[in-house]
N, C-alpha and C positions, 0 to 999 in steps of 0.2 A: 381442745382449747386453741385459740388463736392469739399468740403473743403480740401485744401492741406497744410494748415498751413502757416508759414512764407515763403515768396518768397526767393529762393536761386538759383543762376545760376548753381552751381556745387555741387554734393554731397560730402561726406567725402573722397571719393576715387578720386575726381577730374573729375568725369564723369558729363557731362552736364545733368541737370535735364530737362526732357521732360514734358511739360504741354499740356493739351488738351482743346478743346472747352468746356466752361462752368465750368472750374476749378476756384475755389475761393482761393485767396491768400491774405496775409497781408504783407504790406511793410511800414515801418515807421508809424505804428499805423493807417494805412488806408487800406480799403478793395478794392480789384480789382477782376474783373471776366474776364476770357478769352472770347473774342468775335470772335475768329477764332481758328482753330484747328492745325495750323502749322505756322512756322516762327514767333513765339512769341518772342518779344524782352523784354528788361527790362521794367517794368511797367511805369517808368518815361520818357522813350524815346517817341518821336513823332511817331505816327503810329505803336505802339508796339503790338497792338492786345489785349490790356488790357483796361477795362473801370473802372474808379473809381466809387464806389457805396456808397450810404448813406451819401452824403455831401450836399444835397439840402433841399428844403422845404418838409414838410410832410402834406399830405392831408388825411382826414378821411371822407369818403362818400360812398354811395351805388352805385354811378355812376363814371365812369372813369373821372378824372379831365382833364380839357382842359389847353392848353398852358403850358405844363410841360417841364422841362429840364432834361438832364442826371444828375443822382444823386438824383432826387426827389424821395420821398417815398409816397406810397398810401396804406392806410389800407382800404380795401373794407369791409364796415360795413355789407353788406348783406351776405358775405361768411366767414368773419373773417380771410381773407388772407391778408398778407402784401406783397407788391410789391416794387421793385425799378426800376427806369427808366434808361435804358442803351441806348447807341448810337453805332451802328455798324460803321465800318470804312467807309462805303458808305453813312453815314449820316442818315440812317433809325433809328428811335426811337422805342423802344419796352419795354414792361414790363416783368420783371422776378420775379417769385414768390420766396420769401425768406423763 
């Protein structure tokens, strides 16, 4: 993920800000990651291309947890890596390393 700071639609010169796949932004104290590389809308709009992260349950285990939802976090005890669960626009769920 590429941290981009606070989400803004336009820069100080009025030019639209371009975000890319896997960009991480913050909006109203919540974190969002871009799930596509073009035509990104505002994070709060339906089908915007952004996924809210870090708002669900947390799991601590050496094996991938079952029955997870977008926003859930998993700390893999065997590798020491933290993941968050995201959902693509087509409904496919996947883990992203934090």
